[in-house]
C-alpha positions as CSV (number, residue, x, y, z in Angstrom):
1,M,-3.9,0.5,-18.2
2,Y,-7.0,-1.0,-19.4
3,E,-6.4,-4.3,-17.8
4,L,-5.7,-2.6,-14.5
5,W,-9.2,-0.6,-14.9
6,Q,-10.9,-3.8,-15.4
7,G,-9.2,-5.3,-12.3
8,R,-7.4,-8.2,-14.2
9,V,-4.0,-7.1,-13.0
10,V,-2.2,-5.7,-9.9
11,Y,1.1,-3.8,-10.2
12,G,2.9,-3.5,-7.1
13,S,6.4,-4.2,-5.3
14,L,7.3,-4.7,-1.8
15,W,10.7,-4.3,-0.1
16,E,11.7,-5.1,3.2
17,V,13.9,-2.8,4.7
18,E,15.6,-2.4,8.2
19,G,13.0,-1.1,10.4
20,G,9.8,-1.6,8.1
21,S,8.8,-2.1,4.6
22,I,8.1,0.1,1.5
23,E,5.3,-0.9,-1.0
24,I,4.8,0.9,-4.3
25,S,1.7,0.2,-6.6
26,I,-0.3,1.6,-9.3
27,E,-4.1,1.7,-8.7
28,K,-6.9,2.6,-10.9
29,S,-8.2,6.2,-10.9
30,S,-11.7,7.1,-10.9
31,E,-11.0,9.9,-13.5
32,G,-10.7,7.4,-16.6
33,I,-9.6,4.3,-18.2
34,N,-6.1,5.5,-19.0
35,E,-5.2,7.2,-15.6
36,G,-3.6,5.4,-12.8
37,I,-2.4,6.5,-9.3
38,V,0.9,5.7,-8.0
39,V,0.6,4.9,-4.4
40,I,3.8,4.6,-2.2
41,K,3.5,3.1,1.3
42,Y,6.1,3.1,4.1
43,R,5.5,0.8,7.4
44,D,7.5,1.6,10.3
45,S,7.6,-1.7,12.3
46,Q,8.5,0.2,15.6
47,N,5.1,2.3,15.2
48,I,3.2,-0.7,14.2
49,E,4.1,-2.3,17.4
50,T,3.4,0.7,19.4
51,K,-0.2,0.7,17.8
52,I,-0.8,-2.8,18.5
53,Q,-0.2,-2.3,21.9
54,K,-2.3,0.7,22.2
55,D,-5.0,-1.2,20.6
56,L,-4.5,-4.1,22.9
57,E,-4.8,-1.7,26.0
58,D,-7.9,-0.1,24.5
59,I,-9.8,-3.4,24.3
């Protein structure tokens, strides 16, 4: 956790799944050196394509 706090390491995994991806990582906490935050992200490829199209239309 100390190395994470110092910015020397990155902990994370990424899985490509049908229809998107899942990412799990540990990020440093602003609370203290020995604390971290587990972050789970799911990206849905269908919704990403819809957002890209909407953003292009807005431009």
